[in-house]
C-alpha positions in Angstrom: 175.9 120.3 125.3 173.1 120.1 122.7 175.7 118.8 120.2 176.7 115.9 122.5 180.1 117.4 123.3 179.7 116.8 127.0 183.4 117.2 128.0 183.7 120.5 126.2 180.4 121.7 127.7 181.5 120.8 131.2 184.7 122.7 130.8 182.8 125.8 129.7 180.4 125.5 132.6 183.3 125.2 135.0 184.9 128.4 133.4 181.6 130.2 133.7 181.2 129.3 137.4 184.8 130.2 138.0 184.1 133.7 136.7 180.8 133.9 138.7 180.1 131.2 141.3 176.6 132.6 141.8 175.5 132.1 138.1 172.4 130.1 138.7 171.8 129.4 135.0 175.2 127.8 134.7 174.5 125.7 137.8 171.2 124.6 136.4 172.6 123.7 133.0 175.6 121.9 134.5 173.2 119.9 136.7 171.3 118.9 133.6 174.6 117.8 132.0 175.5 115.8 135.1 172.0 114.1 135.0 172.7 113.1 131.4 175.9 111.6 132.5 174.0 109.9 135.4 176.3 111.7 137.8 173.5 112.1 140.4 175.6 113.3 143.3 177.1 116.2 141.4 173.8 117.1 139.8 172.2 117.3 143.2 175.0 119.5 144.6 174.5 122.0 141.7 170.7 122.1 142.2 171.0 122.5 145.9 173.4 125.4 145.4 171.1 126.9 142.7 168.2 126.9 145.1 170.3 128.4 147.9 170.9 131.4 145.5 167.4 131.3 143.9 164.8 129.6 146.1 162.1 130.5 143.6 163.8 128.7 140.7 161.0 126.3 139.6 163.1 124.4 137.0 165.8 123.7 139.6 163.1 122.3 142.0 161.6 120.1 139.3 165.0 118.7 138.4 165.7 118.1 142.1 162.4 116.4 142.5 163.2 114.1 139.5 166.5 113.1 141.2 164.7 112.5 144.5 162.0 110.3 142.9 164.6 108.3 141.0 166.4 107.7 144.3 163.1 106.6 145.8 163.1 109.6 148.3 159.4 110.2 147.6 158.9 112.3 150.8 161.7 114.6 149.8 160.3 114.9 146.3 156.9 115.7 147.7 158.2 118.5 149.8 160.2 119.8 146.9 157.1 119.9 144.6 154.9 121.3 147.3 157.3 124.2 147.7 157.3 124.6 143.9 153.5 124.7 143.9 153.4 127.4 146.5 155.7 129.5 144.3 153.8 128.8 141.1 150.3 127.4 141.9 149.3 127.5 138.2 152.3 125.8 136.7 151.3 122.9 134.4 154.8 121.3 134.9 154.5 121.4 138.7 151.1 119.7 138.6 152.4 117.1 136.1 155.3 116.3 138.4 153.0 116.0 141.4 150.8 113.7 139.3 153.8 111.5 138.5 154.7 111.4 142.2 151.2 110.3 143.2 151.2 107.7 140.4 154.5 106.3 141.7 152.8 106.0 145.1 149.8 104.2 143.7 147.4 107.0 144.3 145.8 106.9 140.8 142.8 109.1 141.7 145.1 111.8 143.1 147.4 111.5 140.1 144.6 111.9 137.6 143.4 115.0 139.4 146.8 116.5 139.2 147.2 115.7 135.5 143.7 117.2 134.9 144.9 120.4 136.7 148.1 120.4 134.6 146.0 120.3 131.4 143.8 123.2 132.7 146.9 125.3 133.5 148.3 124.7 130.0 146.4 122.9 127.4 149.4 122.9 125.0 151.5 120.8 127.4 151.4 117.2 126.0 152.9 115.4 129.0 149.8 115.4 131.3 147.6 114.1 128.5 149.9 111.0 128.2 150.2 110.6 131.9 146.4 110.9 132.5 145.9 108.2 129.8 148.4 105.9 131.6 146.4 106.4 134.8 143.2 105.4 133.0 144.8 102.3 131.6 145.9 101.3 135.2 142.5 102.0 136.7 139.5 99.7 136.7 136.4 100.9 134.9 132.8 100.9 136.1 131.9 98.2 138.6 135.5 96.9 138.6 135.4 96.2 134.8 138.3 96.8 132.3 139.8 100.3 131.9 138.0 102.7 129.7 140.4 102.4 126.7 138.6 104.9 124.5 139.2 107.6 127.1 142.9 106.8 127.2 143.1 106.7 123.4 141.5 110.1 123.1 144.1 111.6 125.5 147.0 110.0 123.6 145.6 111.5 120.4 145.2 114.9 122.0 148.8 114.8 123.1 149.9 114.2 119.5 147.5 117.0 118.4 148.9 119.7 120.8 152.5 118.7 120.2 153.3 116.6 117.0 156.9 116.3 118.2 156.1 114.5 121.5 157.4 111.0 120.7 156.1 109.3 123.9 152.6 110.0 122.8 153.2 108.2 119.5 154.7 105.2 121.2 151.9 104.8 123.7 149.2 105.5 121.1 150.7 103.0 118.6 151.0 100.3 121.2 147.4 100.8 122.3 146.0 100.9 118.8 147.9 97.8 117.9 146.5 95.9 120.9 143.0 97.0 119.9 143.4 96.2 116.2 140.8 93.7 115.0 141.9 93.7 111.4 145.3 93.8 109.6 144.1 97.0 108.0 143.8 98.6 111.4 147.2 97.3 112.3 148.7 98.9 109.2 147.3 102.2 110.4 149.8 101.9 113.3 152.6 101.7 110.9 151.4 105.0 109.3 151.3 106.5 112.7 154.9 105.6 113.3 155.8 107.0 109.9 154.2 110.3 110.9 156.2 110.2 114.2 159.5 109.7 112.2 158.9 113.0 110.5 159.1 114.8 113.8 162.0 112.9 115.5 164.4 115.4 117.1 167.0 113.1 118.6 168.7 109.8 117.8 167.2 108.1 120.8 163.7 109.1 119.7 164.4 107.8 116.2 165.7 104.5 117.6 162.5 104.0 119.7 160.1 104.8 116.9 162.0 102.7 114.3 162.1 99.8 116.7 158.3 99.9 117.3 157.7 100.2 113.6 159.9 97.2 112.7 158.1 95.1 115.4 154.7 96.1 114.1 155.5 95.4 110.4 156.9 92.0 111.4 153.7 91.1 113.3 151.6 92.2 110.4 153.7 90.2 107.8 153.7 87.1 110.0 149.9 87.3 110.3 149.6 87.8 106.5 151.8 84.7 105.8 149.7 82.7 108.3 146.5 83.9 106.5 145.3 85.5 109.7 142.7 88.2 109.5 144.0 90.0 112.6 146.9 89.9 115.0 144.8 88.1 117.6 146.1 84.5 118.3 142.6 83.2 118.9 
């Protein structure tokens, strides 16, 4: 499965479950494989069966919540996550998922509170830092003013600090830094950021995303240089 040989992996999971239909690990991993194949129906069946056998399996509940959110069954996802929270009230992942659900529902204050709880539960989990920053960027500042970009920037940078391999943090941080760059020198620092991210890429898709953003950034800087602009701003 990790090597991308999905057909062989599926055959092996089928064999494993043929030997032991109650093997919850096999059900969970096969569900993950189905999700990668975008076979939502089969993934949900495996997760439902996994939870019948192990109602306290947090990973299965989180995967199921992901499927329910993607299918816009937000009420179902909420119930799933609330059950997970009762099982593990101090799980950083559970609070992160709850925050994502509230964010999808437009409850930015509630989402931020959940992401803050996720960080307190596990300060080494990079996901809630990024999500909390996204909430800030979507929330008006004092007296209805612009978002507090510096707070979001700090959270993106913290995500990179706690997990240098977390590519989403580099992507969001690079885009924000580029939008705030007042000089071409500052814009070039974004290229260096993407260079750092490339050193930590773990998958082809991650590499593609970072390389794409780096190419776009370099192209913007080169265009501005040729036009003798002092920054990327058009005004």
